[in-house]
C-alpha positions in Angstrom: -12.5 -25.5 -16.9 -9.8 -25.3 -13.6 -6.7 -23.7 -14.5 -3.7 -25.0 -13.1 -1.0 -23.3 -13.3 2.3 -25.0 -11.4 5.5 -22.4 -10.4 8.7 -22.2 -12.1 11.5 -19.6 -10.8 13.9 -18.9 -13.7 16.6 -16.3 -11.9 16.8 -14.1 -9.7 18.3 -10.4 -10.5 19.2 -7.2 -7.9 15.6 -5.9 -6.3 13.3 -4.7 -8.7 10.7 -1.7 -8.4 7.0 -1.7 -9.9 7.5 -1.7 -13.5 10.3 -3.0 -14.9 9.6 -6.2 -16.2 8.3 -6.9 -20.0 8.6 -9.4 -22.4 9.1 -8.9 -25.5 7.0 -10.0 -28.7 7.4 -13.6 -30.2 9.3 -13.6 -33.6 6.8 -16.4 -34.5 3.1 -16.8 -33.2 3.9 -20.4 -30.7 7.7 -19.1 -30.5 8.8 -18.3 -26.2 9.6 -14.7 -25.6 12.3 -13.5 -24.3 12.2 -10.8 -20.7 14.1 -7.9 -20.4 14.2 -7.1 -16.5 15.7 -3.7 -14.7 16.7 -3.4 -10.9 18.2 -1.0 -8.6 22.3 -1.9 -9.5 20.6 0.1 -12.6 21.5 -3.4 -14.5 19.4 -4.1 -17.7 19.1 -7.4 -18.2 17.5 -9.4 -21.7 17.1 -13.8 -21.1 15.7 -16.4 -22.4 15.0 -20.6 -21.9 16.5 -23.2 -23.3 15.8 -26.5 -22.2 14.7 -25.5 -18.9 17.6 -23.1 -18.4 18.3 -19.3 -18.6 20.2 -18.0 -21.0 21.1 -14.3 -21.1 20.7 -12.7 -24.3 22.7 -9.3 -23.2 23.7 -7.4 -19.9 24.2 -3.7 -19.2 26.3 -2.6 -17.1 25.6 -1.2 -13.4 24.6 2.7 -13.1 21.3 4.5 -11.4 18.9 3.0 -10.4 16.2 1.9 -12.8 12.6 2.8 -12.0 9.9 2.1 -14.1 10.8 -0.1 -17.7 8.6 0.1 -21.0 8.5 -1.2 -24.4 7.6 1.0 -27.3 8.2 1.6 -31.6 6.8 3.0 -34.4 2.8 2.5 -33.1 0.4 -0.6 -35.0 3.7 -2.3 -35.3 5.3 -4.7 -32.5 6.7 -3.0 -29.2 10.2 -4.8 -29.8 12.5 -1.4 -28.9 13.3 -0.8 -24.8 12.9 2.1 -22.5 14.3 2.3 -19.2 14.5 5.1 -16.8 17.3 5.8 -14.7 17.7 9.1 -12.5 16.2 12.0 -14.7 17.3 10.0 -17.8 15.5 7.9 -20.6 17.8 5.7 -22.2 16.4 3.1 -25.0 17.7 -0.3 -26.1 17.3 -2.3 -29.2 16.3 -6.4 -28.6 19.9 -7.6 -29.1 20.6 -4.4 -26.3 22.2 -1.8 -28.7 21.6 1.9 -27.0 20.1 4.4 -29.0 18.7 7.0 -26.9 20.3 8.6 -24.5 17.9 11.2 -23.6 18.8 14.0 -20.0 15.4 15.6 -19.5 15.0 18.6 -17.4 13.5 17.5 -14.6 15.2 18.3 -11.2 13.8 15.0 -9.7 14.0 11.3 -10.2 11.6 9.9 -12.7 8.9 7.7 -10.7 6.4 6.9 -13.5 6.9 6.7 -17.8 4.4 5.8 -21.1 5.6 5.8 -24.0 3.3 6.1 -27.2 5.6 5.8 -30.8 7.2 9.6 -30.3 6.1 10.5 -28.1 7.0 10.3 -24.2 4.6 11.3 -20.8 6.9 11.0 -18.0 6.6 11.6 -13.9 8.8 12.8 -11.1 7.0 13.2 -7.8 4.9 16.1 -8.9 5.6 17.0 -12.2 4.4 16.0 -15.2 6.2 16.0 -18.5 4.7 15.3 -22.4 7.9 14.9 -25.3 7.0 14.3 -28.7 10.6 13.5 -30.4 12.3 14.6 -26.8 10.9 17.6 -27.2 9.5 19.1 -24.8 5.5 19.6 -25.7 2.9 20.2 -21.9 4.0 20.7 -18.3 1.8 19.8 -15.5 2.2 20.2 -11.3 -0.1 18.1 -9.9 -1.5 19.5 -6.2 -0.3 15.8 -4.5 2.6 13.0 -5.6 2.3 11.0 -8.9 2.0 7.7 -9.4 1.5 6.4 -12.5 0.9 8.2 -15.9 -1.0 6.3 -18.9 -1.9 7.5 -22.2 -5.3 6.9 -23.8 -4.2 4.7 -27.7 -3.7 7.5 -29.8 -3.8 5.3 -32.9 -7.2 4.2 -32.3 -8.9 7.7 -31.0 -6.6 10.1 -33.1 -5.9 12.1 -30.0 -3.8 12.2 -26.6 -5.4 11.6 -23.5 -3.1 11.5 -20.9 -4.0 10.5 -16.8 -2.2 10.6 -13.9 -2.6 8.3 -10.6 -2.5 10.8 -7.8 -2.4 10.0 -4.0 -5.0 11.8 -3.2 -7.3 9.1 -4.6 -7.6 11.2 -7.7 -7.8 10.2 -11.5 -6.7 14.1 -13.8 -7.7 13.1 -17.1 -5.1 15.5 -19.6 -5.7 17.5 -22.3 -2.7 19.5 -23.0 -1.4 20.5 -20.4 -4.5 21.2 -18.5 -6.5 18.9 -16.5 -9.4 18.4 -18.6 -11.9 16.9 -15.4 -10.9 14.4 -12.5 -12.5 11.2 -11.2 -12.7 10.5 -7.4 -11.6 6.5 -6.9 -11.9 4.6 -3.7 -8.3 4.7 -2.8 -5.0 5.9 -3.6 -4.2 5.1 -6.9 -0.7 3.0 -7.9 -1.1 1.7 -11.5 -2.8 2.0 -13.8 -3.1 0.1 -17.7 -4.7 -0.5 -20.4 -7.9 -3.4 -20.0 -7.1 -5.2 -22.4 -4.2 -4.3 -23.2 -6.0 -1.7 -25.6 -8.0 0.5 -24.1 -10.8 -2.1 -24.8 -13.9 -1.8 -26.9 -14.1 1.8 -27.2 -9.8 2.1 -26.8 -11.0 4.6 -23.6 -11.3 1.5 -21.1 -8.8 2.2 -18.1 -8.5 -0.1 -15.3 -6.1 1.3 -12.1 -5.4 -0.1 -8.5 -5.6 1.1 -5.3 -2.8 1.1 -2.6 -5.0 -0.4 0.1 -6.1 -3.4 -2.8 -9.0 -2.0 -5.2 -9.3 -2.5 -8.6 -12.0 -0.6 -10.7 -12.6 0.5 -14.6 -13.3 3.2 -15.8 -14.3 4.2 -19.4 -12.4 8.3 -20.3 -14.8 9.3 -22.2 -14.3 12.8 -23.4 -17.4 14.7 -21.2 -16.9 12.7 -18.2 -16.7 9.5 -17.0 -18.2 6.4 -16.6 -17.8 4.0 -13.9 -18.0 0.4 -15.3 -16.8 -2.0 -12.2 -15.0 -2.1 -8.8 -14.0 -4.8 -7.0 -13.7 -4.2 -3.6 -11.0 -6.0 -1.4 -13.2 -8.5 1.0 -10.1 -10.4 1.7 -8.0 -7.8 3.0 -5.2 -8.5 0.9 -2.1 -6.1 0.1 -2.4 -3.0 -2.5 -1.7 -3.9 -6.3 1.0 -3.1 -8.1 0.9 -4.2 -11.2 -2.3 -5.0 -13.7 -1.9 -6.9 -17.5 -4.6 -8.8 -19.4 -4.1 -12.0 -21.3 -6.2 -15.0 -21.9 -4.3 -17.4 -19.6 -7.5 -19.5 -19.5 -7.7 -20.3 -22.7 -11.1 -19.4 -24.3 -10.6 -17.0 -26.3 -11.0 -13.7 -24.5 -8.2 -12.1 -22.4 -8.6 -12.7 -18.3 -7.3 -9.6 -16.0 -3.7 -10.9 -13.9 -3.1 -8.8 -10.9 0.0 -8.6 -9.0 -0.4 -7.4 -5.3 2.5 -6.3 -2.7 1.8 -9.1 -0.3 2.8 -11.5 -2.5 -0.5 -12.1 -3.8 -0.9 -13.2 -7.7 -4.4 -13.1 -8.5 -6.3 -14.0 -12.6 -9.9 -12.9 -13.1 -12.3 -14.2 -16.0 -14.9 -12.1 -17.4 -18.7 -13.1 -17.2 -21.5 -13.3 -19.4 -22.3 -9.1 -17.9 -18.3 -8.6 -18.1 -18.4 -8.2 -14.7 -14.7 -9.7 -13.2 -14.8 -13.6 -11.4 -11.7 -14.5 -9.5 -10.5 -18.3 -11.5 -6.8 -18.4 -9.4 -5.0 -17.0 -6.6 -1.6 -18.2 -6.3 0.4 -17.0 -2.6 4.1 -15.8 -3.2 6.4 -14.8 -0.1 7.2 -11.1 -1.5 5.5 -8.5 -3.3 4.7 -8.7 -6.9 5.9 -5.8 -8.5 5.5 -6.2 -12.5 3.5 -9.1 -14.2 2.8 -9.9 -17.8 1.0 -13.1 -19.7 3.1 -14.6 -22.8 4.9 -17.6 -23.6 8.7 -18.2 -22.0 9.6 -21.6 -20.0 7.8 -23.5 -23.4 6.6 -24.0 -26.8 2.6 -24.0 -26.2 2.3 -23.5 -22.7 1.2 -19.3 -22.0 2.6 -18.6 -18.6 2.1 -15.5 -15.8 5.6 -14.2 -16.0 5.9 -12.0 -12.4 9.0 -10.1 -10.5 9.7 -10.1 -7.7 11.2 -7.0 -4.7 14.3 -9.2 -4.1 14.7 -9.7 -8.2 13.0 -12.8 -8.7 11.9 -13.7 -12.0 8.9 -16.9 -11.6 6.5 -18.3 -13.8 3.2 -19.6 -13.4 3.2 -21.9 -15.9 0.2 -24.1 -17.6 3.0 -26.8 -18.5 2.3 -29.8 -16.0 5.0 -30.9 -13.9 4.6 -34.6 -14.5 4.0 -35.6 -18.6 2.2 -38.9 -19.7 3.9 -41.2 -21.8 5.3 -44.2 -23.0 8.0 -45.9 -21.3 11.3 -44.8 -23.7 10.0 -41.2 -23.2 10.1 -41.7 -19.4 13.3 -42.5 -19.5 14.6 -39.6 -21.8 12.8 -37.2 -18.5 13.8 -38.9 -16.5 17.8 -38.1 -17.6 16.8 -35.1 -18.5 15.9 -34.7 -14.7 18.8 -36.3 -13.3 21.3 -33.8 -15.7 19.3 -31.2 -13.9 19.8 -31.9 -10.4 23.5 -33.6 -11.3 24.1 -29.6 -12.6 22.4 -27.8 -9.4 24.1 -30.4 -6.9 27.3 -29.8 -8.7 26.8 -26.1 -8.8 25.7 -26.1 -4.9 29.4 -27.6 -3.7 30.9 -24.8 -5.5 28.8 -22.2 -3.8 29.7 -23.8 -0.5 33.3 -24.0 -1.3 33.7 -21.1 -2.2 31.9 -19.3 0.9 33.9 -21.6 3.2 36.9 -20.1 1.9 35.3 -16.5 2.1 34.3 -16.9 5.6 37.9 -18.3 6.5 39.2 -16.1 4.7 37.5 -13.2 6.9 38.1 -14.8 10.1 41.4 -15.0 9.4 41.9 -10.9 8.7 40.6 -9.5 11.2 42.3 -11.0 13.5 45.0 -8.8 12.2 45.9 -6.0 13.9 44.8 -4.0 10.3 41.2 -5.6 10.2 38.7 -3.0 8.6 35.1 -4.2 8.3 32.3 -3.9 6.2 28.9 -2.6 7.0 26.8 -4.3 4.2 24.1 -3.0 2.5 20.9 -3.9 2.4 17.4 -2.2 1.2 14.0 -2.0 3.0 10.7 -1.4 1.2 8.3 0.1 4.0 5.0 1.2 3.3 3.2 3.3 6.5 -0.9 3.2 5.6 -4.1 4.3 7.8 -6.5 1.5 7.1 -10.0 3.0 6.4 -12.2 -0.6 7.1 -11.0 -0.5 10.9 -9.0 2.6 11.5 -5.6 1.3 12.0 -2.3 1.4 10.9 -0.5 -0.9 8.8 3.3 -1.4 9.2 5.0 -3.2 5.8 8.6 -3.9 6.4 10.5 -5.8 3.3 13.5 -6.5 2.7 16.0 -8.4 0.0 17.0 -11.0 2.5 15.7 -12.8 5.0 15.1 -10.9 8.4 15.9 -11.8 12.1 14.4 -9.6 14.2 11.8 -6.3 14.0 12.6 -4.3 17.5 9.5 -1.3 17.5 9.8 1.4 19.8 7.5 4.3 20.3 7.2 7.3 22.8 3.4 7.8 22.0 1.2 5.2 23.5 0.0 3.4 20.4 -1.9 -0.6 20.2 -0.3 -3.4 18.5 -2.8 -5.6 16.8 -2.8 -8.8 15.5 -2.3 -10.0 12.2 -3.5 -13.2 10.9 -0.3 -12.9 7.6 2.6 -12.8 10.9 3.8 -15.3 11.9 7.4 -13.8 14.2 7.0 -14.8 17.1 6.4 -11.1 19.2 7.5 -9.8 22.7 7.2 -6.9 24.7 10.1 -5.1 27.3 8.6 -3.2 30.4 8.9 0.6 29.4 9.6 3.3 31.7 7.4 6.4 30.0 7.8 9.1 32.9 11.3 9.1 32.2 12.3 8.9 28.7 8.9 8.8 27.0 9.2 5.4 25.9 5.6 4.1 25.8 6.4 1.0 23.4 9.2 -1.5 23.0 8.5 -5.0 21.0 10.7 -6.8 19.4 9.2 -9.8 17.0 12.0 -12.7 16.2 11.2 -14.0 12.2 10.6 -17.7 11.2 14.1 -18.9 8.6 12.9 -17.1 5.5 11.2 -14.3 6.6 12.0 -11.3 3.9 7.7 -9.6 4.6 6.5 -8.4 7.7 3.3 -6.9 8.3 2.2 -5.7 11.9 -0.6 -3.5 12.8 -1.0 -0.4 14.7 -3.9 1.0 16.5 -3.0 4.9 17.6 -4.8 7.3 19.5 -6.1 10.8 18.6 -4.3 14.0 20.4 -1.5 12.0 21.2 1.7 12.8 18.6 5.3 11.5 18.2 7.1 8.6 16.3 6.9 5.7 15.8 10.7 3.6 15.0 11.6 0.3 13.7 14.7 -1.3 13.5 14.7 -4.0 11.4 18.1 -6.1 11.5 18.0 -9.6 9.0 20.1 -12.4 8.7 22.7 -11.6 7.3 26.6 -11.3 8.9 28.5 -9.1 10.8 24.8 -7.8 12.0 23.5 -5.1 11.1 20.2 -2.4 11.3 18.8 0.2 9.5 16.3 2.5 11.6 13.1 3.4 10.0 10.8 6.4 11.6 6.9 6.5 11.3 5.2 9.6 12.6 1.7 9.7 14.8 0.5 12.8 13.4 -2.2 14.6 16.0 -4.7 13.8 14.0 -3.5 10.2 13.5 -6.7 8.9 12.3 -8.6 11.6 9.8 -8.4 10.4 6.0 -8.6 12.5 3.2 -12.3 12.0 1.7 -13.7 15.3 -1.8 -17.1 15.7 -0.3 -18.1 15.9 3.4 -21.7 17.1 4.5 -22.4 20.6 5.0 -25.9 20.0 6.8 -23.9 18.6 9.4 -23.6 21.2 13.2 -20.2 22.7 12.7 -17.4 23.8 15.0 -15.2 26.8 14.0 -11.6 27.6 14.7 -10.3 31.0 13.2 -6.9 31.0 13.1 -4.9 34.7 11.9 -1.6 36.1 12.5 1.7 36.9 10.9 2.8 33.8 9.5 2.3 32.2 5.5 0.7 30.5 3.1 3.6 27.3 3.4 4.6 28.3 7.5 0.2 27.6 8.1 0.3 24.4 5.1 3.2 22.8 7.0 1.8 23.1 10.1 -1.4 21.2 9.0 1.0 18.4 6.8 2.8 17.8 11.1 -1.2 17.3 12.2 -3.0 15.4 9.5 -2.1 12.5 7.5 -2.0 12.5 3.3 -1.9 16.0 3.3 1.3 16.8 0.3 4.5 18.2 1.8 4.5 21.0 -1.2 2.0 23.5 -0.9 -0.4 23.0 -3.4 -0.9 25.9 -6.1 -3.1 29.2 -5.5 -3.0 31.8 -2.7 -5.7 29.7 -0.8 -6.8 25.8 -0.4 -9.5 23.7 1.4 -9.0 20.2 2.2 -11.5 17.5 3.6 -10.9 14.6 6.0 -13.3 12.2 7.8 -12.1 9.9 10.6 -12.3 7.0 9.9 -12.8 5.7 13.3 -16.2 8.0 14.1 -16.8 8.9 10.5 -16.8 13.0 11.9 -15.4 15.1 9.9 -13.0 18.0 9.1 -12.4 21.0 6.9 -9.5 23.4 6.1 -9.5 26.0 4.6 -6.6 28.8 4.9 -4.4 31.4 3.4 -2.0 33.5 4.2 -2.6 35.2 7.4 -5.4 33.0 7.7 -6.7 29.8 8.1 -10.1 28.2 9.4 -10.8 24.8 10.4 -14.6 23.2 11.1 -15.4 20.2 12.9 -18.8 18.8 13.3 -16.5 16.7 16.7 -15.4 19.4 19.4 -12.1 17.4 20.0 -11.1 17.5 16.8 -10.9 21.2 17.1 -9.5 21.2 20.5 -6.5 19.0 19.1 -5.8 21.4 16.3 -6.1 24.3 18.5 -3.5 22.8 21.3 -1.2 21.6 18.5 -1.1 24.7 16.4 -0.4 26.8 19.0 2.6 24.8 20.3 3.7 25.0 16.5 3.5 28.9 16.7 4.6 29.5 19.9 7.4 27.5 18.6 8.9 29.8 15.8 7.9 32.5 18.0 5.0 34.0 15.6 1.9 35.7 17.4 -1.9 33.5 16.9 -5.3 35.5 17.6 -7.6 32.3 17.8 -11.5 32.3 18.1 -13.9 30.0 18.4 -17.2 28.9 17.9 -18.7 26.2 19.3 -21.9 24.8 18.3 -24.3 22.5 21.7 -26.0 20.3 18.9 -22.8 18.9 17.5 -21.9 17.7 20.6 -25.3 15.2 20.8 -24.6 14.9 16.6 -21.2 12.8 17.8 -22.3 11.0 20.8 -25.1 10.1 18.5 -22.5 8.2 15.7 -20.3 6.8 18.5 -23.9 5.1 19.9 -23.5 1.8 17.8 -19.9 1.2 17.8 -20.7 1.5 21.9 -23.9 -0.3 21.8 -22.2 -3.2 19.6 -19.3 -3.8 22.3 -21.0 -3.3 25.3 -23.0 -6.4 24.0 -20.0 -8.3 22.4 -18.5 -8.3 25.7 -21.5 -9.2 27.4 -21.8 -12.0 25.3 -18.4 -13.2 25.2 -18.5 -13.5 29.2 -21.7 -15.6 28.8 -20.0 -18.0 26.5 -18.1 -20.0 29.5 -21.0 -20.8 31.3 -23.2 -21.2 29.0 -20.3 -24.3 27.6 -20.5 -25.8 31.1 -24.8 -25.7 31.2 -25.1 -27.7 28.0 -21.9 -30.1 28.9 -23.6 -30.8 31.9 -27.2 -31.3 30.4 -26.3 -32.4 27.4 -27.7 -30.6 25.0 -28.9 -26.8 24.4 -32.7 -27.7 23.5 -34.0 -26.2 27.0 -32.0 -22.0 26.0 -34.0 -19.6 25.2 -32.7 -19.3 21.2 -30.3 -15.7 22.0 -28.1 -17.7 24.5 -28.0 -20.6 21.7 -26.7 -18.5 18.9 -24.5 -17.3 21.4 -23.6 -20.9 21.9 -23.7 -21.6 18.0 -21.3 -17.8 16.9 -19.0 -18.2 20.1 -15.7 -19.1 18.1 -15.9 -16.4 16.5 -17.3 -13.9 18.7 -13.9 -14.8 21.1 -12.1 -14.6 17.8 -13.2 -10.9 17.0 -13.3 -9.9 20.8 -9.9 -11.1 20.4 -9.1 -8.7 17.1 -10.5 -5.5 19.4 -8.3 -4.9 21.9 -8.7 -1.5 24.3 -11.7 -1.1 21.7 -14.3 -0.7 24.3 -11.5 1.3 27.0 -11.2 3.7 23.4 -14.3 4.3 22.7 -15.0 5.1 26.6 -11.5 7.7 26.3 -13.6 9.4 23.2 -16.4 10.3 25.0 -14.2 11.4 28.0 -12.0 13.8 25.5 -15.1 14.5 24.3 -17.0 15.7 27.8 -13.7 17.3 28.8 -13.2 19.5 25.6 -17.0 20.4 26.0 -16.4 22.4 29.4 -12.6 23.0 28.0 -14.6 26.1 25.4 -16.3 27.6 28.1 -13.3 27.3 30.5 -14.8 25.1 33.2 -12.6 21.8 34.6 -14.9 19.6 35.0 -11.9 16.7 35.6 -13.4 16.4 38.5 -16.8 14.4 37.3 -14.9 11.5 35.5 -15.5 8.8 37.6 -19.3 9.8 37.2 -19.3 10.1 34.0 -17.6 5.8 33.6 -20.6 4.9 35.4 -23.1 6.3 33.4 -20.9 4.2 30.6 -20.5 1.0 32.7 -24.7 1.2 32.8 -24.6 2.5 28.9 -28.0 4.2 28.1 -28.0 6.9 25.2 -30.1 9.6 26.7 -28.7 9.1 30.5 -25.8 9.8 29.0 -27.1 12.7 26.6 -28.6 14.1 29.9 -25.3 13.7 31.4 -23.8 16.0 29.3 -26.8 18.4 29.4 -26.3 18.5 33.0 -23.2 18.9 33.6 
């Protein structure tokens, strides 16, 4: 059966965080459910729908920002007690709004994630996990990287506590008390965890995870080792996953998977005979979906998907049809209901317009007086700056609670701005004087009306580091702007990984000196993305990285007084040597630097570049031929006389041109990497070969892999 869902907007609260909206259990099987939602103003609100209108059940006074909202209660009974996390405090409310709990935890940081199971409370700040039972401390764990979410497998089914942490370093950590039982690597930084079918599936051990790069998977958490059941790759390049729920919206007796993403996409997956998820429905909202749940809110008997968005809209995607087929009398009744609703909305709109007009006049009069005061309006910006492994580019996502007027992008480091299909903003570039003021990019994005979310794609050059700034100006009066800063790191295209190939030919850089473990860690944080800001526990640490553009590797192992960096790319070692020397000089620390260069690694890196370079050169040649082939086609009237290769180019002309357009400066980038590799190879030998670069570029223009390798060997 086809799934047709119709959108119904219920009300708007303040800006919401991830997992801050829930549906209370229904009192009767077919009755509508109440919605409870918490926002950044610290207001907890519960409402229900009556005759198409949202009716408030209770509403608390403003306070600290609500970061999480969960339902709890005695195990095996309806979970209808409401718990919220605000700052370092947990507060509990009944479904009528009466506060019965105020628990000030001993956490020094604000609570970021929460899970409740009976009298057990599982809390996480940025790096700290705490387990409380009846508000008494039970277990504690310090994570090596940021914790994004926490969940516990159903105790009532497994008769044991199995908490699971979703950590930023692409790992799920399964705990036993205060210790890690085992770790599970997942294909992206996990942002959300949920029990499969809401109860852990058939075994009670099935756990769903969603990642910040839009992947979704199911893992069975057994007592010995994890079993990976399935995984959905993000083929359509949609946003990161913020919320997941299980609910039978199709009505076939099997719970479907509801997914909410940070690009506003709501998806419904059904399960086939092999228990694999199949996409059944999707709907695009204009802002990120922070919470999602299936239930019945609008009208008895009509199931729906209820979502809350970043700017605070609570919206339903309901199975209730928009137009009912009925007899003439009933049709008149519906029309009358609709007319009354439209009339009341019109009256409300007129009142609001009159109020706005009054306030505007009042503001104009007060601004002309000698004692005029003007307050800068505050607004919330939700931003995300992440590296995409698929195309080695950074995504910058800016989301504002009100419409964006324009965004100015400024960079003191050379970067390329790539086209984004979802982006409808008009971009204009300003000329920059990079020599006198280190300004390499000035671009302005002018947004269309009612745009609250803007996505940009940026590609950086390794070795060139600095700061990217975004000046965000919303459509509010008086005009105001917020600045966001993002660090482009020296090894900006490297991504954390957990395994590398130790058989590759490696170059080694060794640092020794009078520096502490935390000092060297701060230098590694400065050089590489995806490294936790806090130094990990222990005396020694090893991190592995992979270059998303070239697939080269980097291993960094360091302790107090010593750091060892190994890579199969000489250029990576060269960048690290230059940057770490500069950082140590700034802090007046004397460094002893030694290195071992493996000649075989140069040929190895050139072989890794070869398929990418060959593909780009071939693509450029094909695109150059398209116009001439089209002229021949027009002149001859058909393409039968052309060889199959040329006919294929004509058939794929649009696709080839689109791909070529999407890869600006791709060929130049590869040329630049080969040139750097050439210069770096001889720099370590103490030879300056910059005069031979023009000859190298000539060889690249008539590219042959063997000729290039021979040139590197002979130079």
